[in-house]
C-alpha positions in Angstrom: 87.3 99.2 113.5 87.8 96.7 110.6 86.4 97.2 107.1 86.7 94.4 104.5 85.3 94.2 101.1 86.0 93.2 97.5 88.0 95.4 95.1 86.3 98.6 94.0 83.5 98.4 96.6 84.4 101.8 98.2 85.9 100.6 101.4 88.8 103.1 101.3 86.4 106.0 101.0 84.4 104.7 103.9 87.6 104.3 105.9 88.6 107.8 105.2 85.2 109.2 106.2 85.2 107.3 109.5 88.9 108.1 110.2 88.4 111.9 109.7 85.2 111.8 111.8 86.7 109.9 114.7 90.3 111.0 114.5 91.6 107.5 113.7 94.7 106.1 111.9 93.9 104.3 108.6 95.9 101.0 108.4 96.2 99.1 105.2 95.2 95.4 105.2 95.6 94.9 101.5 98.4 92.6 100.4 99.2 94.6 97.2 98.8 98.1 98.4 101.9 97.6 100.5 104.2 97.8 97.5 105.9 101.0 96.6 105.9 100.5 92.8 102.1 100.4 92.4 100.0 103.4 93.6 97.5 103.9 90.8 97.0 100.3 89.8 96.4 99.0 93.3 94.1 102.0 94.1 96.2 103.1 97.0 94.9 106.3 98.7 95.8 109.4 96.8 98.2 112.1 98.2 95.1 114.2 99.0 93.6 111.3 101.0 96.8 110.8 102.9 96.8 114.5 103.7 93.3 114.3 105.0 94.0 111.6 107.6 97.1 109.7 108.7 97.7 106.4 106.9 100.0 103.5 107.7 101.4 100.4 105.9 100.8 101.8 102.4 103.6 101.6 99.8 106.3 100.9 102.3 107.6 97.6 100.7 110.0 97.5 97.8 108.8 95.7 94.7 111.2 92.8 95.0 110.4 91.9 98.6 108.2 89.0 99.6 105.9 90.4 102.2 103.8 87.8 104.0 100.8 87.8 106.3 103.3 87.3 109.1 105.2 90.4 108.1 102.0 92.4 108.0 100.9 91.1 111.4 104.2 92.2 113.0 104.0 95.6 111.4 100.4 96.2 112.5 100.9 95.1 116.1 102.4 98.4 117.4 99.7 100.4 115.7 96.9 98.9 117.8 97.6 101.0 120.8 95.7 103.9 119.2 92.3 104.3 117.5 92.5 102.7 114.0 90.4 101.8 111.0 92.0 98.7 109.4 90.8 98.4 105.8 91.5 96.1 102.9 90.5 93.2 100.7 92.9 90.5 101.9 90.9 88.2 104.1 94.0 86.3 105.3 95.3 89.4 106.9 92.0 89.9 108.8 92.0 86.2 109.7 95.5 86.5 111.2 94.6 89.6 113.1 91.4 88.3 114.6 92.1 84.5 114.9 95.9 84.4 115.3 98.6 83.2 112.9 100.6 80.0 113.2 104.3 80.7 113.7 105.6 78.6 110.8 109.4 78.8 110.2 110.7 80.6 107.2 110.8 78.5 104.0 114.4 78.1 102.6 114.9 79.5 99.1 115.9 76.1 97.8 112.6 74.6 98.9 110.6 77.5 97.3 112.6 77.1 94.1 111.8 73.3 94.1 108.1 74.0 94.6 108.1 76.6 91.8 109.6 74.1 89.4 107.3 71.3 90.4 104.2 73.4 90.1 105.3 74.7 86.7 106.1 71.3 85.4 103.4 69.1 87.0 100.7 71.5 88.2 99.4 72.2 91.7 97.5 68.9 91.7 100.8 67.0 92.1 101.7 69.1 95.1 98.2 68.6 96.6 98.6 64.8 96.3 101.6 64.9 98.5 100.2 66.9 101.4 99.4 65.3 104.7 95.8 64.2 105.1 94.8 66.8 107.7 96.1 69.7 105.6 94.7 68.3 102.4 91.2 68.0 104.0 91.0 71.7 104.9 93.0 73.5 102.2 91.3 75.5 99.4 91.9 73.1 96.5 91.1 75.9 94.0 94.0 78.1 95.2 97.3 76.9 93.7 99.3 79.4 95.8 97.9 78.1 99.1 98.6 74.5 98.0 102.2 75.3 97.1 102.6 77.1 100.4 101.4 74.0 102.3 103.7 71.8 100.3 106.6 74.0 101.1 105.8 73.9 104.8 105.7 70.1 104.8 108.8 69.8 102.7 110.8 72.3 104.8 109.7 71.3 108.3 108.5 67.7 108.0 105.2 68.8 109.6 101.9 69.6 108.0 100.5 73.1 107.9 97.4 71.9 109.7 99.6 70.7 112.6 101.3 74.1 112.8 98.0 75.8 112.8 96.8 73.8 115.8 99.5 75.7 117.8 98.3 79.1 116.7 98.8 81.8 119.4 96.1 84.1 120.7 95.0 86.8 118.2 96.2 90.4 118.5 92.6 91.6 118.1 89.9 89.1 118.9 86.8 89.7 116.8 84.6 90.4 119.9 86.8 93.4 120.7 86.4 95.0 117.3 83.6 96.5 115.2 84.0 94.5 112.0 82.2 95.4 108.8 82.3 93.5 105.5 80.9 95.2 102.4 78.5 93.1 100.3 77.9 94.9 97.0 75.4 94.1 94.3 77.3 92.2 91.7 76.2 94.2 88.7 76.8 97.5 90.5 80.3 96.3 91.5 81.2 95.1 88.0 80.3 98.5 86.5 82.4 100.2 89.2 85.4 97.9 88.4 85.2 98.8 84.7 84.9 102.5 85.3 87.7 102.5 87.9 90.2 100.7 85.6 89.6 103.2 82.8 90.0 106.0 85.3 93.3 104.4 86.4 94.5 104.6 82.7 93.6 108.3 82.6 95.4 108.8 85.9 98.7 107.3 84.5 98.5 103.5 85.2 100.3 102.8 81.9 103.2 105.0 82.9 103.3 103.2 86.2 103.5 99.9 84.3 106.2 101.3 82.0 108.3 102.1 85.1 108.1 98.4 86.0 108.8 97.1 82.5 112.6 96.8 82.5 112.8 94.7 85.6 109.5 92.9 85.2 109.3 89.6 87.0 105.9 87.9 86.9 106.9 85.6 89.8 107.1 88.4 92.3 104.1 88.9 94.7 104.1 92.6 93.7 103.5 91.6 90.1 100.1 90.2 91.1 98.6 93.6 91.0 95.4 93.3 88.9 96.0 94.7 85.5 99.8 94.7 85.8 100.5 91.7 83.6 98.0 93.0 81.0 99.6 96.4 80.7 103.0 94.9 80.6 101.8 92.7 77.7 100.6 95.9 75.9 103.9 97.6 76.4 105.6 94.6 74.9 103.4 94.8 71.9 101.5 91.6 72.7 98.1 93.3 73.3 96.4 96.4 72.1 95.6 98.8 74.9 91.9 98.2 74.4 92.4 94.4 74.7 94.7 94.9 77.7 92.1 97.0 79.5 89.3 94.5 78.7 91.4 91.6 80.1 92.3 93.6 83.2 88.6 94.4 83.9 87.8 90.7 83.5 90.6 89.7 85.8 89.5 92.3 88.4 85.9 91.0 88.2 87.1 87.4 88.7 89.2 88.5 91.7 86.2 90.3 93.2 84.2 87.1 92.8 86.8 85.1 94.7 86.9 87.7 97.4 83.1 87.6 97.8 83.2 83.8 98.1 86.0 83.9 100.6 84.2 86.6 102.7 81.0 84.6 102.7 82.8 81.5 104.0 85.1 83.2 106.5 83.3 86.3 107.8 79.9 85.1 108.9 80.4 86.8 112.3 81.1 90.2 110.7 78.4 92.7 110.2 77.3 92.5 106.6 76.8 95.9 104.9 74.8 95.6 101.6 75.7 98.0 98.7 74.6 100.0 97.0 
């Protein structure tokens, strides 16, 4: 079973209910819940939830490790021999699982550093202008990270990402072999849940969690993209009041949820839509 949905939509609670009912393993498909340094801020399952049902691929990656869709797919493969509930908000993971993933060679560090510098100095539009036509035609032009990734692939391999994707192997779990649900919440309902959840995170110790990351904070790390992390770090550095940091984090989370909803509408039309509340 697959369960996708935007942040704060209740997908983890649904996964736990179904897993305990059917004796299934809960497998994480969220790109940020893999990181060990964020439990509260990424809304990872609580210790009580983990005691109620077996969980996999949560908090198993160190904060300074780059953990890609390919890494996740390799980790999830051996788990599919048993009944599972795969749950998360990262659509690219679900795409890779149900549609396959192009086996693009690893990008050398020197190429990534060049891409980082170019994007910082010139913006992602400059990188977009240098992509091959086939890749440029299909890429999400509003996603700078995806544009940079495509530029890195072309730079490192001499071959466009679209060309690599044409050679995508068969998926591990074709969609017609899975029960796939995508949660579609009412926007006002979800926005209210997002605000209430973030303030609950603060009560649960999210600020202390951020403080533990302060000394070695690197905003360029994928683990640092946890929603609310940058805002809480800014508060701890004296740049924002806690109230302003919380307000900014709620806005960022709502914007992220909007991007998720848009992505799901475009890419998960074949999934069963579950309206909430």
